[in-house]
PDB file with one MODEL, atoms N, CA, C and O in Angstrom:
MODEL        1
ATOM      1  N   MET A   1     104.132  89.065  67.523  1.00  0.00           N
ATOM      2  CA  MET A   1     104.895  90.122  67.910  1.00  0.00           C
ATOM      3  C   MET A   1     104.847  90.732  69.606  1.00  0.00           C
ATOM      4  O   MET A   1     103.729  90.851  70.107  1.00  0.00           O
ATOM      5  N   THR A   2     105.747  91.005  70.220  1.00  0.00           N
ATOM      6  CA  THR A   2     105.798  90.820  71.305  1.00  0.00           C
ATOM      7  C   THR A   2     105.094  92.287  71.953  1.00  0.00           C
ATOM      8  O   THR A   2     105.511  93.370  71.545  1.00  0.00           O
ATOM      9  N   ARG A   3     104.370  92.238  72.639  1.00  0.00           N
ATOM     10  CA  ARG A   3     103.219  93.255  73.116  1.00  0.00           C
ATOM     11  C   ARG A   3     103.831  93.952  74.586  1.00  0.00           C
ATOM     12  O   ARG A   3     104.173  93.399  75.632  1.00  0.00           O
ATOM     13  N   ILE A   4     103.812  95.300  74.220  1.00  0.00           N
ATOM     14  CA  ILE A   4     104.594  96.168  75.806  1.00  0.00           C
ATOM     15  C   ILE A   4     103.110  96.535  76.293  1.00  0.00           C
ATOM     16  O   ILE A   4     102.244  97.105  75.630  1.00  0.00           O
ATOM     17  N   LEU A   5     103.046  96.176  77.312  1.00  0.00           N
ATOM     18  CA  LEU A   5     101.805  96.546  78.562  1.00  0.00           C
ATOM     19  C   LEU A   5     101.982  97.576  79.241  1.00  0.00           C
ATOM     20  O   LEU A   5     102.996  97.541  79.939  1.00  0.00           O
ATOM     21  N   TYR A   6     101.358  98.507  79.302  1.00  0.00           N
ATOM     22  CA  TYR A   6     101.990  99.718  80.258  1.00  0.00           C
ATOM     23  C   TYR A   6     100.680  99.362  81.515  1.00  0.00           C
ATOM     24  O   TYR A   6      99.602  99.761  81.074  1.00  0.00           O
ATOM     25  N   VAL A   7     100.594  98.978  82.368  1.00  0.00           N
ATOM     26  CA  VAL A   7      99.272  98.857  83.309  1.00  0.00           C
ATOM     27  C   VAL A   7      99.495 100.405  84.033  1.00  0.00           C
ATOM     28  O   VAL A   7     100.515 100.992  84.393  1.00  0.00           O
ATOM     29  N   SER A   8      97.935 100.800  84.068  1.00  0.00           N
ATOM     30  CA  SER A   8      97.748 102.371  84.701  1.00  0.00           C
ATOM     31  C   SER A   8      96.891 102.229  85.814  1.00  0.00           C
ATOM     32  O   SER A   8      96.113 101.280  85.900  1.00  0.00           O
ATOM     33  N   HIS A   9      96.994 103.227  86.781  1.00  0.00           N
ATOM     34  CA  HIS A   9      95.856 103.158  87.622  1.00  0.00           C
ATOM     35  C   HIS A   9      94.356 103.497  86.817  1.00  0.00           C
ATOM     36  O   HIS A   9      94.384 103.684  85.600  1.00  0.00           O
ATOM     37  N   ASP A  10      93.161 103.557  87.509  1.00  0.00           N
ATOM     38  CA  ASP A  10      92.271 104.333  86.913  1.00  0.00           C
ATOM     39  C   ASP A  10      91.851 105.391  87.715  1.00  0.00           C
ATOM     40  O   ASP A  10      90.778 105.440  88.315  1.00  0.00           O
ATOM     41  N   ILE A  11      92.907 106.414  87.709  1.00  0.00           N
ATOM     42  CA  ILE A  11      92.295 107.733  88.376  1.00  0.00           C
ATOM     43  C   ILE A  11      92.152 108.933  87.278  1.00  0.00           C
ATOM     44  O   ILE A  11      92.825 109.172  86.276  1.00  0.00           O
ATOM     45  N   ALA A  12      90.760 109.752  87.974  1.00  0.00           N
ATOM     46  CA  ALA A  12      90.358 110.541  86.935  1.00  0.00           C
ATOM     47  C   ALA A  12      91.234 111.794  87.573  1.00  0.00           C
ATOM     48  O   ALA A  12      90.937 112.921  87.177  1.00  0.00           O
ATOM     49  N   LEU A  13      92.065 111.682  88.329  1.00  0.00           N
ATOM     50  CA  LEU A  13      92.886 113.405  88.777  1.00  0.00           C
ATOM     51  C   LEU A  13      93.858 113.618  88.210  1.00  0.00           C
ATOM     52  O   LEU A  13      94.349 112.645  87.637  1.00  0.00           O
ATOM     53  N   PRO A  14      94.395 114.604  88.126  1.00  0.00           N
ATOM     54  CA  PRO A  14      95.315 114.945  87.240  1.00  0.00           C
ATOM     55  C   PRO A  14      96.522 113.902  88.135  1.00  0.00           C
ATOM     56  O   PRO A  14      96.376 113.646  89.330  1.00  0.00           O
ATOM     57  N   ARG A  15      97.718 113.378  87.288  1.00  0.00           N
ATOM     58  CA  ARG A  15      98.732 112.477  88.021  1.00  0.00           C
ATOM     59  C   ARG A  15      99.606 112.407  86.521  1.00  0.00           C
ATOM     60  O   ARG A  15      99.283 111.921  85.437  1.00  0.00           O
ATOM     61  N   GLY A  16     100.622 112.985  86.885  1.00  0.00           N
ATOM     62  CA  GLY A  16     102.057 113.107  86.101  1.00  0.00           C
ATOM     63  C   GLY A  16     102.442 111.829  85.380  1.00  0.00           C
ATOM     64  O   GLY A  16     102.774 111.652  84.208  1.00  0.00           O
ATOM     65  N   GLY A  17     102.259 110.660  86.785  1.00  0.00           N
ATOM     66  CA  GLY A  17     102.790 109.523  86.325  1.00  0.00           C
ATOM     67  C   GLY A  17     102.284 108.804  85.108  1.00  0.00           C
ATOM     68  O   GLY A  17     102.894 108.182  84.238  1.00  0.00           O
ATOM     69  N   ILE A  18     100.293 109.194  85.369  1.00  0.00           N
ATOM     70  CA  ILE A  18     100.193 108.335  84.549  1.00  0.00           C
ATOM     71  C   ILE A  18     100.290 108.920  82.707  1.00  0.00           C
ATOM     72  O   ILE A  18     100.284 108.241  81.681  1.00  0.00           O
ATOM     73  N   GLY A  19     100.375 110.431  82.895  1.00  0.00           N
ATOM     74  CA  GLY A  19     100.563 110.619  81.963  1.00  0.00           C
ATOM     75  C   GLY A  19     101.624 110.753  80.929  1.00  0.00           C
ATOM     76  O   GLY A  19     101.647 111.091  79.745  1.00  0.00           O
ATOM     77  N   VAL A  20     102.927 110.171  82.254  1.00  0.00           N
ATOM     78  CA  VAL A  20     103.902 109.569  81.679  1.00  0.00           C
ATOM     79  C   VAL A  20     103.804 108.338  80.743  1.00  0.00           C
ATOM     80  O   VAL A  20     104.179 108.347  79.571  1.00  0.00           O
ATOM     81  N   LEU A  21     103.143 107.054  81.522  1.00  0.00           N
ATOM     82  CA  LEU A  21     102.900 106.284  80.871  1.00  0.00           C
ATOM     83  C   LEU A  21     102.172 106.127  79.447  1.00  0.00           C
ATOM     84  O   LEU A  21     102.359 105.162  78.706  1.00  0.00           O
ATOM     85  N   TYR A  22     101.264 107.272  79.147  1.00  0.00           N
ATOM     86  CA  TYR A  22     100.839 107.039  78.367  1.00  0.00           C
ATOM     87  C   TYR A  22     101.412 107.731  76.769  1.00  0.00           C
ATOM     88  O   TYR A  22     101.013 107.599  75.612  1.00  0.00           O
ATOM     89  N   GLU A  23     102.502 108.483  77.392  1.00  0.00           N
ATOM     90  CA  GLU A  23     103.595 109.139  76.338  1.00  0.00           C
ATOM     91  C   GLU A  23     104.665 108.642  76.227  1.00  0.00           C
ATOM     92  O   GLU A  23     105.375 109.065  75.315  1.00  0.00           O
ATOM     93  N   HIS A  24     105.205 107.516  77.148  1.00  0.00           N
ATOM     94  CA  HIS A  24     106.230 106.072  77.021  1.00  0.00           C
ATOM     95  C   HIS A  24     105.240 105.162  75.904  1.00  0.00           C
ATOM     96  O   HIS A  24     105.919 104.600  75.044  1.00  0.00           O
ATOM     97  N   VAL A  25     103.753 104.938  75.795  1.00  0.00           N
ATOM     98  CA  VAL A  25     103.220 103.696  74.637  1.00  0.00           C
ATOM     99  C   VAL A  25     103.355 104.782  73.319  1.00  0.00           C
ATOM    100  O   VAL A  25     103.887 104.535  72.236  1.00  0.00           O
ATOM    101  N   ALA A  26     102.824 105.832  73.672  1.00  0.00           N
ATOM    102  CA  ALA A  26     102.979 106.678  72.469  1.00  0.00           C
ATOM    103  C   ALA A  26     104.276 106.886  71.474  1.00  0.00           C
ATOM    104  O   ALA A  26     104.261 106.838  70.244  1.00  0.00           O
ATOM    105  N   THR A  27     105.295 107.105  72.256  1.00  0.00           N
ATOM    106  CA  THR A  27     106.776 107.148  72.179  1.00  0.00           C
ATOM    107  C   THR A  27     107.089 105.649  71.243  1.00  0.00           C
ATOM    108  O   THR A  27     107.518 105.652  70.089  1.00  0.00           O
ATOM    109  N   LEU A  28     106.792 104.533  71.971  1.00  0.00           N
ATOM    110  CA  LEU A  28     107.286 103.031  71.428  1.00  0.00           C
ATOM    111  C   LEU A  28     106.329 103.061  70.100  1.00  0.00           C
ATOM    112  O   LEU A  28     106.795 102.952  68.966  1.00  0.00           O
ATOM    113  N   ARG A  29     105.105 103.202  70.345  1.00  0.00           N
ATOM    114  CA  ARG A  29     104.354 102.803  69.098  1.00  0.00           C
ATOM    115  C   ARG A  29     104.687 103.722  67.793  1.00  0.00           C
ATOM    116  O   ARG A  29     104.612 103.341  66.625  1.00  0.00           O
ATOM    117  N   ALA A  30     105.068 105.003  68.246  1.00  0.00           N
ATOM    118  CA  ALA A  30     105.592 105.827  66.944  1.00  0.00           C
ATOM    119  C   ALA A  30     106.967 105.160  66.184  1.00  0.00           C
ATOM    120  O   ALA A  30     107.439 105.659  65.163  1.00  0.00           O
ATOM    121  N   ASN A  31     107.617 103.768  66.952  1.00  0.00           N
ATOM    122  CA  ASN A  31     108.781 103.755  66.706  1.00  0.00           C
ATOM    123  C   ASN A  31     108.654 102.247  66.638  1.00  0.00           C
ATOM    124  O   ASN A  31     109.537 101.566  67.159  1.00  0.00           O
ATOM    125  N   GLY A  32     107.593 101.656  66.019  1.00  0.00           N
ATOM    126  CA  GLY A  32     107.397 100.119  65.952  1.00  0.00           C
ATOM    127  C   GLY A  32     106.821  99.375  66.770  1.00  0.00           C
ATOM    128  O   GLY A  32     106.370  98.294  66.389  1.00  0.00           O
ATOM    129  N   PHE A  33     106.710  99.788  68.080  1.00  0.00           N
ATOM    130  CA  PHE A  33     106.151  98.646  69.040  1.00  0.00           C
ATOM    131  C   PHE A  33     105.225  98.447  69.120  1.00  0.00           C
ATOM    132  O   PHE A  33     104.371  99.327  69.012  1.00  0.00           O
ATOM    133  N   ASP A  34     104.893  96.967  69.391  1.00  0.00           N
ATOM    134  CA  ASP A  34     103.105  97.133  69.879  1.00  0.00           C
ATOM    135  C   ASP A  34     102.668  97.580  71.197  1.00  0.00           C
ATOM    136  O   ASP A  34     102.360  96.733  72.036  1.00  0.00           O
ATOM    137  N   ALA A  35     102.625  98.477  71.389  1.00  0.00           N
ATOM    138  CA  ALA A  35     102.681  99.007  72.795  1.00  0.00           C
ATOM    139  C   ALA A  35     100.989  99.696  73.675  1.00  0.00           C
ATOM    140  O   ALA A  35     100.598 100.739  73.152  1.00  0.00           O
ATOM    141  N   TYR A  36     100.348  99.319  74.533  1.00  0.00           N
ATOM    142  CA  TYR A  36      99.249  99.546  75.152  1.00  0.00           C
ATOM    143  C   TYR A  36      99.111  99.960  76.266  1.00  0.00           C
ATOM    144  O   TYR A  36     100.009  99.618  77.035  1.00  0.00           O
ATOM    145  N   ILE A  37      98.419 100.504  76.630  1.00  0.00           N
ATOM    146  CA  ILE A  37      98.022 101.062  77.963  1.00  0.00           C
ATOM    147  C   ILE A  37      97.042  99.772  78.846  1.00  0.00           C
ATOM    148  O   ILE A  37      96.395  98.914  78.246  1.00  0.00           O
ATOM    149  N   VAL A  38      97.104  99.861  80.015  1.00  0.00           N
ATOM    150  CA  VAL A  38      95.836  98.634  80.339  1.00  0.00           C
ATOM    151  C   VAL A  38      95.242  99.239  81.682  1.00  0.00           C
ATOM    152  O   VAL A  38      95.884  99.436  82.714  1.00  0.00           O
ATOM    153  N   HIS A  39      94.102  99.457  81.505  1.00  0.00           N
ATOM    154  CA  HIS A  39      93.004  99.900  82.713  1.00  0.00           C
ATOM    155  C   HIS A  39      92.823  98.940  83.022  1.00  0.00           C
ATOM    156  O   HIS A  39      93.173  97.891  82.483  1.00  0.00           O
ATOM    157  N   GLY A  40      91.962  99.178  84.395  1.00  0.00           N
ATOM    158  CA  GLY A  40      91.341  97.585  84.766  1.00  0.00           C
ATOM    159  C   GLY A  40      89.652  98.029  84.642  1.00  0.00           C
ATOM    160  O   GLY A  40      88.862  97.110  84.422  1.00  0.00           O
ATOM    161  N   GLU A  41      89.165  99.312  84.773  1.00  0.00           N
ATOM    162  CA  GLU A  41      87.944  99.751  84.415  1.00  0.00           C
ATOM    163  C   GLU A  41      87.394  99.371  83.001  1.00  0.00           C
ATOM    164  O   GLU A  41      88.387  99.593  82.308  1.00  0.00           O
ATOM    165  N   PRO A  42      86.556  98.995  82.274  1.00  0.00           N
ATOM    166  CA  PRO A  42      86.006  99.154  81.136  1.00  0.00           C
ATOM    167  C   PRO A  42      85.557 100.777  80.567  1.00  0.00           C
ATOM    168  O   PRO A  42      84.838 101.576  81.167  1.00  0.00           O
ATOM    169  N   GLY A  43      86.218 100.964  79.243  1.00  0.00           N
ATOM    170  CA  GLY A  43      85.915 101.918  79.042  1.00  0.00           C
ATOM    171  C   GLY A  43      86.839 103.247  79.627  1.00  0.00           C
ATOM    172  O   GLY A  43      86.779 104.217  78.871  1.00  0.00           O
ATOM    173  N   PHE A  44      87.595 103.423  80.725  1.00  0.00           N
ATOM    174  CA  PHE A  44      87.979 104.139  81.286  1.00  0.00           C
ATOM    175  C   PHE A  44      89.359 105.001  80.161  1.00  0.00           C
ATOM    176  O   PHE A  44      89.961 104.190  79.459  1.00  0.00           O
ATOM    177  N   ARG A  45      89.701 106.132  80.044  1.00  0.00           N
ATOM    178  CA  ARG A  45      90.594 106.777  79.517  1.00  0.00           C
ATOM    179  C   ARG A  45      91.133 107.849  80.603  1.00  0.00           C
ATOM    180  O   ARG A  45      90.544 108.075  81.660  1.00  0.00           O
ATOM    181  N   TYR A  46      92.094 108.353  80.280  1.00  0.00           N
ATOM    182  CA  TYR A  46      92.890 109.170  81.660  1.00  0.00           C
ATOM    183  C   TYR A  46      92.591 110.671  80.884  1.00  0.00           C
ATOM    184  O   TYR A  46      93.004 110.876  79.742  1.00  0.00           O
ATOM    185  N   PRO A  47      91.963 111.499  81.516  1.00  0.00           N
ATOM    186  CA  PRO A  47      90.926 112.480  80.658  1.00  0.00           C
ATOM    187  C   PRO A  47      92.434 113.413  80.525  1.00  0.00           C
ATOM    188  O   PRO A  47      92.680 113.832  79.394  1.00  0.00           O
ATOM    189  N   PHE A  48      93.426 113.740  81.628  1.00  0.00           N
ATOM    190  CA  PHE A  48      94.694 114.337  81.292  1.00  0.00           C
ATOM    191  C   PHE A  48      95.396 114.079  80.456  1.00  0.00           C
ATOM    192  O   PHE A  48      96.384 114.810  80.389  1.00  0.00           O
ATOM    193  N   GLY A  49      95.286 112.978  79.427  1.00  0.00           N
ATOM    194  CA  GLY A  49      96.277 112.454  78.510  1.00  0.00           C
ATOM    195  C   GLY A  49      96.156 113.030  77.326  1.00  0.00           C
ATOM    196  O   GLY A  49      95.222 112.590  76.656  1.00  0.00           O
ATOM    197  N   SER A  50      96.979 114.118  76.704  1.00  0.00           N
ATOM    198  CA  SER A  50      96.799 114.378  75.224  1.00  0.00           C
ATOM    199  C   SER A  50      96.975 113.274  74.476  1.00  0.00           C
ATOM    200  O   SER A  50      95.925 112.829  74.013  1.00  0.00           O
ATOM    201  N   ILE A  51      97.769 112.798  74.258  1.00  0.00           N
ATOM    202  CA  ILE A  51      98.001 111.404  73.465  1.00  0.00           C
ATOM    203  C   ILE A  51      96.681 110.303  73.495  1.00  0.00           C
ATOM    204  O   ILE A  51      96.160 109.566  74.332  1.00  0.00           O
ATOM    205  N   ASP A  52      96.496 110.617  72.228  1.00  0.00           N
ATOM    206  CA  ASP A  52      95.478 109.037  72.027  1.00  0.00           C
ATOM    207  C   ASP A  52      96.580 107.727  71.920  1.00  0.00           C
ATOM    208  O   ASP A  52      97.407 107.626  71.013  1.00  0.00           O
ATOM    209  N   VAL A  53      96.426 106.814  72.963  1.00  0.00           N
ATOM    210  CA  VAL A  53      96.927 105.279  72.904  1.00  0.00           C
ATOM    211  C   VAL A  53      95.729 104.556  72.556  1.00  0.00           C
ATOM    212  O   VAL A  53      94.522 104.779  72.656  1.00  0.00           O
ATOM    213  N   PRO A  54      96.497 103.551  72.084  1.00  0.00           N
ATOM    214  CA  PRO A  54      95.279 102.180  72.338  1.00  0.00           C
ATOM    215  C   PRO A  54      95.148 101.481  73.925  1.00  0.00           C
ATOM    216  O   PRO A  54      96.170 101.401  74.607  1.00  0.00           O
ATOM    217  N   ILE A  55      94.001 101.050  74.389  1.00  0.00           N
ATOM    218  CA  ILE A  55      94.092 100.606  75.498  1.00  0.00           C
ATOM    219  C   ILE A  55      93.292  99.539  75.911  1.00  0.00           C
ATOM    220  O   ILE A  55      92.134  99.420  75.512  1.00  0.00           O
ATOM    221  N   LEU A  56      93.737  98.883  76.554  1.00  0.00           N
ATOM    222  CA  LEU A  56      93.199  97.449  76.583  1.00  0.00           C
ATOM    223  C   LEU A  56      92.628  97.310  78.093  1.00  0.00           C
ATOM    224  O   LEU A  56      93.091  98.189  78.819  1.00  0.00           O
ATOM    225  N   TYR A  57      91.795  96.480  78.702  1.00  0.00           N
ATOM    226  CA  TYR A  57      91.084  96.581  79.593  1.00  0.00           C
ATOM    227  C   TYR A  57      90.867  95.301  80.052  1.00  0.00           C
ATOM    228  O   TYR A  57      90.212  94.479  79.411  1.00  0.00           O
ATOM    229  N   ALA A  58      91.622  94.971  81.637  1.00  0.00           N
ATOM    230  CA  ALA A  58      92.063  93.994  82.263  1.00  0.00           C
ATOM    231  C   ALA A  58      90.770  92.952  82.649  1.00  0.00           C
ATOM    232  O   ALA A  58      90.717  91.722  82.633  1.00  0.00           O
ATOM    233  N   SER A  59      89.670  94.060  83.030  1.00  0.00           N
ATOM    234  CA  SER A  59      88.340  93.396  83.627  1.00  0.00           C
ATOM    235  C   SER A  59      87.629  92.559  82.352  1.00  0.00           C
ATOM    236  O   SER A  59      86.765  91.692  82.481  1.00  0.00           O
ATOM    237  N   GLU A  60      88.136  92.976  81.245  1.00  0.00           N
ATOM    238  CA  GLU A  60      87.281  92.383  80.328  1.00  0.00           C
ATOM    239  C   GLU A  60      88.043  91.197  79.453  1.00  0.00           C
ATOM    240  O   GLU A  60      87.977  90.966  78.245  1.00  0.00           O
ATOM    241  N   GLY A  61      88.944  90.390  80.719  1.00  0.00           N
ATOM    242  CA  GLY A  61      89.430  89.215  80.173  1.00  0.00           C
ATOM    243  C   GLY A  61      90.608  89.298  79.367  1.00  0.00           C
ATOM    244  O   GLY A  61      90.485  88.843  78.230  1.00  0.00           O
ATOM    245  N   LEU A  62      91.690  89.757  79.676  1.00  0.00           N
ATOM    246  CA  LEU A  62      92.948  90.475  79.286  1.00  0.00           C
ATOM    247  C   LEU A  62      93.733  88.701  79.359  1.00  0.00           C
ATOM    248  O   LEU A  62      93.674  87.938  80.322  1.00  0.00           O
ATOM    249  N   THR A  63      94.303  88.491  78.252  1.00  0.00           N
ATOM    250  CA  THR A  63      95.095  87.062  77.957  1.00  0.00           C
ATOM    251  C   THR A  63      96.572  87.771  77.404  1.00  0.00           C
ATOM    252  O   THR A  63      96.974  88.250  76.343  1.00  0.00           O
ATOM    253  N   LEU A  64      97.148  87.527  78.843  1.00  0.00           N
ATOM    254  CA  LEU A  64      98.636  87.185  78.270  1.00  0.00           C
ATOM    255  C   LEU A  64      99.593  86.543  77.842  1.00  0.00           C
ATOM    256  O   LEU A  64      99.751  85.401  78.273  1.00  0.00           O
ATOM    257  N   ALA A  65     100.233  86.921  77.166  1.00  0.00           N
ATOM    258  CA  ALA A  65     101.656  85.669  76.329  1.00  0.00           C
ATOM    259  C   ALA A  65     102.546  85.636  77.008  1.00  0.00           C
ATOM    260  O   ALA A  65     102.883  86.645  77.627  1.00  0.00           O
ATOM    261  N   HIS A  66     103.191  84.511  77.110  1.00  0.00           N
ATOM    262  CA  HIS A  66     104.759  84.468  77.389  1.00  0.00           C
ATOM    263  C   HIS A  66     105.720  85.344  76.843  1.00  0.00           C
ATOM    264  O   HIS A  66     106.770  85.722  77.364  1.00  0.00           O
ATOM    265  N   THR A  67     105.116  85.706  75.422  1.00  0.00           N
ATOM    266  CA  THR A  67     106.409  86.994  75.041  1.00  0.00           C
ATOM    267  C   THR A  67     105.867  88.579  74.827  1.00  0.00           C
ATOM    268  O   THR A  67     106.267  89.423  74.025  1.00  0.00           O
ATOM    269  N   ASP A  68     104.511  88.688  76.131  1.00  0.00           N
ATOM    270  CA  ASP A  68     104.532  90.110  76.145  1.00  0.00           C
ATOM    271  C   ASP A  68     105.503  90.462  77.399  1.00  0.00           C
ATOM    272  O   ASP A  68     105.943  89.626  78.187  1.00  0.00           O
ATOM    273  N   ILE A  69     105.794  92.081  77.437  1.00  0.00           N
ATOM    274  CA  ILE A  69     106.336  92.607  78.443  1.00  0.00           C
ATOM    275  C   ILE A  69     105.257  93.416  79.192  1.00  0.00           C
ATOM    276  O   ILE A  69     104.622  94.271  78.575  1.00  0.00           O
ATOM    277  N   LEU A  70     105.027  93.178  80.498  1.00  0.00           N
ATOM    278  CA  LEU A  70     103.906  93.724  81.448  1.00  0.00           C
ATOM    279  C   LEU A  70     105.238  94.910  82.199  1.00  0.00           C
ATOM    280  O   LEU A  70     106.363  94.737  82.668  1.00  0.00           O
ATOM    281  N   VAL A  71     104.454  95.957  82.002  1.00  0.00           N
ATOM    282  CA  VAL A  71     105.049  96.979  82.805  1.00  0.00           C
ATOM    283  C   VAL A  71     104.668  97.491  84.012  1.00  0.00           C
ATOM    284  O   VAL A  71     103.739  98.239  83.704  1.00  0.00           O
ATOM    285  N   VAL A  72     104.827  97.558  85.319  1.00  0.00           N
ATOM    286  CA  VAL A  72     103.783  98.369  86.168  1.00  0.00           C
ATOM    287  C   VAL A  72     104.561  99.128  87.232  1.00  0.00           C
ATOM    288  O   VAL A  72     105.683  98.956  87.706  1.00  0.00           O
ATOM    289  N   PRO A  73     103.403 100.210  87.501  1.00  0.00           N
ATOM    290  CA  PRO A  73     104.037 101.392  88.664  1.00  0.00           C
ATOM    291  C   PRO A  73     104.300 100.649  89.395  1.00  0.00           C
ATOM    292  O   PRO A  73     103.764  99.542  89.344  1.00  0.00           O
ATOM    293  N   GLU A  74     105.374 101.009  90.523  1.00  0.00           N
ATOM    294  CA  GLU A  74     106.168 100.415  91.804  1.00  0.00           C
ATOM    295  C   GLU A  74     104.905 100.971  92.708  1.00  0.00           C
ATOM    296  O   GLU A  74     104.609 100.117  93.543  1.00  0.00           O
ATOM    297  N   ASP A  75     104.113 102.086  92.790  1.00  0.00           N
ATOM    298  CA  ASP A  75     103.038 102.210  94.004  1.00  0.00           C
ATOM    299  C   ASP A  75     101.547 101.607  93.176  1.00  0.00           C
ATOM    300  O   ASP A  75     100.518 102.016  93.714  1.00  0.00           O
ATOM    301  N   HIS A  76     101.347 100.739  92.003  1.00  0.00           N
ATOM    302  CA  HIS A  76     100.134  99.581  91.787  1.00  0.00           C
ATOM    303  C   HIS A  76     100.265  98.449  92.474  1.00  0.00           C
ATOM    304  O   HIS A  76     100.422  97.414  91.826  1.00  0.00           O
ATOM    305  N   MET A  77     100.226  98.390  94.042  1.00  0.00           N
ATOM    306  CA  MET A  77      99.786  97.287  94.632  1.00  0.00           C
ATOM    307  C   MET A  77      99.040  96.009  94.185  1.00  0.00           C
ATOM    308  O   MET A  77      99.293  94.806  94.133  1.00  0.00           O
ATOM    309  N   PRO A  78      97.850  96.947  93.843  1.00  0.00           N
ATOM    310  CA  PRO A  78      96.906  95.435  93.430  1.00  0.00           C
ATOM    311  C   PRO A  78      97.451  95.088  92.160  1.00  0.00           C
ATOM    312  O   PRO A  78      97.685  93.890  92.312  1.00  0.00           O
ATOM    313  N   ALA A  79      97.774  95.365  91.083  1.00  0.00           N
ATOM    314  CA  ALA A  79      98.713  95.042  89.746  1.00  0.00           C
ATOM    315  C   ALA A  79      99.614  94.552  89.912  1.00  0.00           C
ATOM    316  O   ALA A  79      99.754  93.566  89.188  1.00  0.00           O
ATOM    317  N   ILE A  80     100.723  94.827  90.840  1.00  0.00           N
ATOM    318  CA  ILE A  80     101.255  94.039  91.019  1.00  0.00           C
ATOM    319  C   ILE A  80     101.426  92.337  91.931  1.00  0.00           C
ATOM    320  O   ILE A  80     102.263  91.435  91.886  1.00  0.00           O
ATOM    321  N   GLN A  81     100.069  92.578  92.746  1.00  0.00           N
ATOM    322  CA  GLN A  81      99.760  90.984  93.049  1.00  0.00           C
ATOM    323  C   GLN A  81      99.093  90.278  92.304  1.00  0.00           C
ATOM    324  O   GLN A  81      99.075  89.049  92.373  1.00  0.00           O
ATOM    325  N   ALA A  82      98.281  91.149  91.268  1.00  0.00           N
ATOM    326  CA  ALA A  82      97.452  90.076  90.407  1.00  0.00           C
ATOM    327  C   ALA A  82      98.266  89.639  89.340  1.00  0.00           C
ATOM    328  O   ALA A  82      98.011  88.563  88.799  1.00  0.00           O
ATOM    329  N   PHE A  83      99.183  90.312  88.981  1.00  0.00           N
ATOM    330  CA  PHE A  83     100.215  89.597  87.888  1.00  0.00           C
ATOM    331  C   PHE A  83     101.053  88.969  88.406  1.00  0.00           C
ATOM    332  O   PHE A  83     101.202  87.981  87.688  1.00  0.00           O
ATOM    333  N   ARG A  84     101.786  88.910  89.314  1.00  0.00           N
ATOM    334  CA  ARG A  84     102.861  87.970  90.440  1.00  0.00           C
ATOM    335  C   ARG A  84     102.976  86.924  89.853  1.00  0.00           C
ATOM    336  O   ARG A  84     104.156  86.680  89.601  1.00  0.00           O
ATOM    337  N   ASP A  85     101.926  85.798  89.338  1.00  0.00           N
ATOM    338  CA  ASP A  85     102.378  84.288  88.778  1.00  0.00           C
ATOM    339  C   ASP A  85     102.104  84.480  86.990  1.00  0.00           C
ATOM    340  O   ASP A  85     101.973  83.550  86.193  1.00  0.00           O
ATOM    341  N   VAL A  86     102.075  85.649  86.741  1.00  0.00           N
ATOM    342  CA  VAL A  86     101.624  85.655  85.015  1.00  0.00           C
ATOM    343  C   VAL A  86     103.244  85.342  84.452  1.00  0.00           C
ATOM    344  O   VAL A  86     104.199  86.068  84.728  1.00  0.00           O
ATOM    345  N   ALA A  87     103.295  84.478  83.863  1.00  0.00           N
ATOM    346  CA  ALA A  87     104.660  83.934  83.013  1.00  0.00           C
ATOM    347  C   ALA A  87     105.157  84.753  82.015  1.00  0.00           C
ATOM    348  O   ALA A  87     105.385  84.195  80.942  1.00  0.00           O
ATOM    349  N   CYS A  88     105.393  86.001  82.106  1.00  0.00           N
ATOM    350  CA  CYS A  88     105.957  87.180  80.959  1.00  0.00           C
ATOM    351  C   CYS A  88     107.076  88.117  81.666  1.00  0.00           C
ATOM    352  O   CYS A  88     107.245  88.473  82.832  1.00  0.00           O
ATOM    353  N   LYS A  89     107.612  88.307  80.721  1.00  0.00           N
ATOM    354  CA  LYS A  89     108.537  89.238  81.678  1.00  0.00           C
ATOM    355  C   LYS A  89     107.751  90.373  82.015  1.00  0.00           C
ATOM    356  O   LYS A  89     106.778  90.815  81.403  1.00  0.00           O
ATOM    357  N   LYS A  90     108.345  90.847  83.184  1.00  0.00           N
ATOM    358  CA  LYS A  90     107.696  91.941  83.975  1.00  0.00           C
ATOM    359  C   LYS A  90     108.273  92.870  84.146  1.00  0.00           C
ATOM    360  O   LYS A  90     109.465  92.562  84.130  1.00  0.00           O
ATOM    361  N   ILE A  91     108.067  94.595  84.427  1.00  0.00           N
ATOM    362  CA  ILE A  91     109.463  95.550  84.437  1.00  0.00           C
ATOM    363  C   ILE A  91     108.800  96.412  85.462  1.00  0.00           C
ATOM    364  O   ILE A  91     107.781  96.908  84.982  1.00  0.00           O
ATOM    365  N   LEU A  92     109.027  96.798  86.800  1.00  0.00           N
ATOM    366  CA  LEU A  92     108.734  97.435  87.443  1.00  0.00           C
ATOM    367  C   LEU A  92     108.714  98.969  87.107  1.00  0.00           C
ATOM    368  O   LEU A  92     109.861  99.299  86.805  1.00  0.00           O
ATOM    369  N   PHE A  93     108.118  99.701  87.064  1.00  0.00           N
ATOM    370  CA  PHE A  93     108.026 101.153  86.566  1.00  0.00           C
ATOM    371  C   PHE A  93     108.346 101.777  87.862  1.00  0.00           C
ATOM    372  O   PHE A  93     107.766 101.527  88.919  1.00  0.00           O
ATOM    373  N   CYS A  94     109.369 102.654  87.687  1.00  0.00           N
ATOM    374  CA  CYS A  94     109.391 103.417  89.003  1.00  0.00           C
ATOM    375  C   CYS A  94     109.656 105.212  88.510  1.00  0.00           C
ATOM    376  O   CYS A  94     109.719 106.086  89.373  1.00  0.00           O
TER     377      CYS A  94
ENDMDL
END
């Protein structure tokens, strides 16, 4: 099954964009899609998200398949650069 991976900043301050990523993942999962949030820092969870969604951690050896879909926020330059050469579908989230 294709996974949809939403890369998120690891910021423990209120930011609407991070909350929206969590909402997207929750909505996709409620509709049968295999979607996840991806954080860099092990154990990090956005403290202002009222939605409980599964999280994967990039720093724990995240392996991407060519069938995965990677969604990266437009302002997350470290993630854009880190995943630049990954051979899966990538979407820039604005």
